[in-house]
C-alpha angles and dihedrals in degrees: 000000000000089000091055092049094054095061090043089053092050091048091050091051091052091048092051091051092048091049092049090047091053091047094051092045089057097039131254137238093010091306108119123215088252088057092050091051090048088057095043096090092057094044098038121140090227127039099350120192117250096238134026118249124254087252091054092049091049089051093049090047089061096042127101097247095188087055092050091054088065087064095053093102095044092083095146092063092054093045094048099047105028107016088236126155103225093213091056090044092055088055096056099082089058091051087051092052093256125129122225115217113275092244095052 
């Protein structure tokens, strides 16, 4: 039985990664993949810009910020797909004059 569970666990892990990949590719929390890309320079791991672009702020203004807070601890996904530093990314709404929820 233990041998059967190991392949099932590996399959489940692959499915979770694929589901997250598809979700990020199409955007999340009303933030499109184009919106994420617009914010990438200001949240980049290397050589970030000082301020987010107008396109980034517009994208964040239309995003579901409480929903995005749930992804705060999923840093690996952001790094892998968009080369984004999650801590910098979480500071972008404030730079755009938007407030994150208090419990974020």
